[in-house]
N, C-alpha and C positions, 0 to 999 in steps of 0.2 A: 504494500500499499504506499502510496505517496504520503509523505508527512503532510498532515494538515496543520497549519499554523496561521496566526493572524488574529487581530481583534476586530470584530465587526459590530457596529452599533445598529440596532434596529428597533422596532416597536412591536408590542403585543397588543392584540385588540382585546376587547371585553371578555372574549371567550378563551383567551390564552393561545391565540393562533399567531405564529410568527412566520413571516416571509423571509427565508434564508437569502442573504445577499448573493448575487450571482457568482461571485468568486468562491464563495464557501460551497455553494451548490454544485459547482463544477467540480470541486475536489471530492465531494461526496458522491458524485454521479456513478462511479463503479459499484456503490452499494445500493443505488435507488431501488433496485428490484427486490432487495431483501429488507426484512424488518430491521428496526433499530431499537435499542434498549435505552430508556431514559430512567435514571435513578438519582437518589439523593447523594450528594458528596458525602464522603466520610469525614472530612475535616473543615468544611465550610458550608455556609448557607447558600449553596448554589446546586444546580443540577448537573448531571453529566450524561451526555448523549454519545452512545457507542454504536457503531455498526455492529449487527448481531455477530458477525464473525470475530470481531475484536473482543466482544464481551464474553463469547464463548471461550476464547483462549485465556481471558482473565480468570474465568470461573474454573477452567481446568487447573490453573495454578492455585487457586483457593482450595479446590477439593483435593489436592495432593498434599495438604498439610497433614503431617502425621497424627496429630492430636484431634480427634473427633469428639472429645468429651463435651461436658456441659458448657465450659467457657467458649468453645468453638461454635456450638450450636447458638448460644446467646449472640455471639458476634455475627454469625451468619444471618441470623434473623435481623439484627439491626442493620447490617450491611445491605440487605435486600429489602429493607422496609419501604414501601411505597413504589417499589419497581414496577415499571410497565414494560412488558417485553415484546409488544406487537405494534410498535410505533412505526408509522410509514411517514415518508416525506413524499409530497406529490411531486412526481418527476417533471411535470410541466410548470407549475407555480412555484415549487419549492417551499410549499406551505408545510409547517410542522404544527401539530396540535398537542399543547402540553396538558396533561391531565390536571384536574382541578386541585387534587390533594397536593401535587408537587408544586402548583403555582403557589399555594399557600406556604408550603415549607420554604420556598425560595424568596418569598416576598415580592413576586413579580407582579408589576402593575403595568405600566406603559413602556418606560424606558428599559431596553434589554441590551446586554453586552454578550455576544457570542464569542468566546475565547477558545479558539482551536488550539489544543495542546497536544500535538503530535498524532495520537491515534484515537482521541475523543474530543468533544466539544464541551466546554463548560458553559452553562447558561446562567447568567447573573441578572438580578435586578441591578440596574446600573448604579445607584447609590451604594449598594453593598460591595459592588466590584471596586469602586473607587476607594471605598473605606478599607478593603482588603489590601489594595496596592499600598496604601499609606501606613499599613501596620507593619511593614519592614522598613526600618530606617535606612538612610543611604549607606551608613557605615556597615550595617548588617549585610546589605545588598553587595557592597564592595567586597567585604570579607568572604562571603559564601561564593561570589564570582571568582575571587582568587583561589579558593579551594577547588571549585570545579575546573576551571580553566588551566591552573598550573599544577593541580594535584592529580588531574585525571586525563582529561583529553589533551594530549601533547601536540603542541605545534599551533594550537589555537590561541591567539592572544586574548586576554580579557578585554571586554568592552572598553573603549576610550584609550587604548594604548596603541602605540605604533610599533 
């Protein structure tokens, strides 16, 4: 799969329908004949939209966890809470319908940010997205960028250096 990246601002109507921007729709086009999965994020008040095939890969990893005891079952229940697994995106219009229970969880009203994050798309209420970006200080961002680029991926300079 081509990496899907980029921030896209759009609007949701009163029924929770979003028209995907053309650039994002084009990147998701290879999956348009298949279902998508939409779920709550584990660590933020946003939603995550996965092509079915990518979500199935993720669940295969989850289910390979060796401990299937009570804690795992509780975690799995919370991880999949509110999940909708038969979401479609209209191939022609690029329209996505967000289920009501998930609209409430994410606090989506009108202004929406779709943040494509490699293999899935985060769906944010715009004020929450901006608040989340502000939650990491510039110093924390710089330090973590240094760790990622100079401690892992070699030959890639950190942002802002030459």
